[in-house]
C-alpha positions, -999 to 999 in steps of 0.1 A, spaced: 442 237 633 460 204 629 497 194 632 510 172 604 537 146 608 561 170 592 551 197 617 559 173 646 593 165 630 601 202 626 592 210 661 612 180 675 642 192 655 638 227 668 638 214 704 668 192 698 687 221 682 679 245 711 688 220 738 721 213 721 732 247 733 720 244 769 716 221 799 679 232 801 650 211 788 622 224 766 588 206 764 558 216 743 521 209 748 491 221 728 455 217 739 424 223 718 407 238 749 413 240 786 378 247 798 342 245 786 335 277 806 300 264 814 299 285 846 306 317 825 278 308 801 254 301 829 263 334 845 256 354 814 223 336 808 212 341 845 221 378 843 202 383 811 172 364 825 172 386 856 177 420 839 162 419 804 126 413 814 127 445 835 128 464 802 93 452 795 78 471 825 81 506 810 65 493 778 34 484 797 40 447 801 7 427 799 5 389 807 -19 386 778 11 391 755 18 354 760 -9 332 744 -23 306 768 -11 321 800 -42 343 805 -67 315 797 -51 291 822 -55 316 850 -90 325 841 -101 288 844 -90 288 881 -119 311 891 -97 331 914 -105 366 926 -98 393 901 -67 406 919 -52 372 924 -58 364 887 -39 395 877 -10 387 899 -9 351 889 -10 360 852 19 385 857 41 360 876 35 332 852 42 353 822 73 368 838 86 333 846 80 321 810 99 351 796 128 346 820 131 310 811 130 318 774 157 345 777 179 322 798 178 294 772 183 317 742 212 336 758 228 304 770 227 289 734 241 321 719 271 324 743 278 287 737 288 295 702 327 292 700 333 328 688 308 343 711 320 322 740 356 335 737 343 371 734 321 369 765 347 351 787 369 376 804 405 374 793 416 372 829 396 340 833 410 325 801 445 333 812 440 319 846 426 286 833 452 283 807 479 288 833 463 262 856 462 237 827 498 245 819 509 238 855 491 205 854 509 195 823 542 207 838 538 183 867 522 155 846 552 153 823 578 155 850 594 188 841 599 194 878 621 163 881 650 173 859 684 171 876 691 209 878 654 219 878 658 236 844 627 224 826 607 249 805 571 242 793 557 260 762 519 255 765 493 268 740 455 266 740 441 268 705 405 277 713 414 306 736 445 318 717 464 317 751 500 308 756 520 301 788 557 295 794 563 278 827 599 276 839 611 254 868 627 267 900 663 264 888 655 288 859 631 310 878 658 318 904 681 333 877 657 345 849 629 370 853 595 358 840 593 388 817 620 374 794 596 348 781 574 376 767 589 374 732 583 337 730 547 341 742 541 369 717 555 350 688 535 319 694 503 339 701 508 358 668 513 327 647 484 309 663 460 338 654 474 336 618 467 298 619 504 289 617 508 272 651 538 250 640 558 280 629 549 297 662 561 268 683 594 267 663 600 304 669 591 302 706 614 272 710 643 291 695 637 322 717 635 301 748 666 282 738 685 315 735 675 325 770 685 291 784 718 291 765 728 324 781 722 312 817 726 274 815 754 262 792 756 225 783 771 202 809 800 179 800 775 150 798 744 168 785 718 141 789 684 146 772 661 142 802 628 148 784 615 137 750 619 162 722 583 163 709 550 182 708 522 167 729 488 173 714 459 170 739 
């Protein structure tokens, strides 16, 4: 999903229109992804390599199933029992390594990766990334602490709305739910620009109710969408 120049202009105009009714500040960031989730992929591969070979035991697992493994141990001239144990261990290790590699590659596919990564993990990492952007763009430095960040991760279909202390003290976090739902819905429909515009309008309505414009309503943050 890409944002055209027209999309950026429309989003900037939506921010300006919402901020005209409030002393709050709205800032938007969209990221392609917030994490590679390599640890999750490694976890699935390790679990599969540990458990799946056990299913071979009831089937009468024989090291001779793997060409080359048996011959290599026979050449060692070990005692018969040691040969059997060695063959089994070598074959089991080869099977585990193969399963680990195959499963790791499968869960690395974008669609599979999202499906195999717990939603709680995706939410937590999206929120952590949103907090980093909140601080990096100085939303915590507005005069009345009334900055709001709308953050979206395209790969994970995750959305976070982060409000500064001045807003959080007066507004329950649940009120941002409609904005999150609207942006999430349009992202899934591959209409991210429309989603941002709707979310900006909903956040602007909340801010206008609690934080009317000041006599000198300075624009403290740029009205734009940042694409990471």
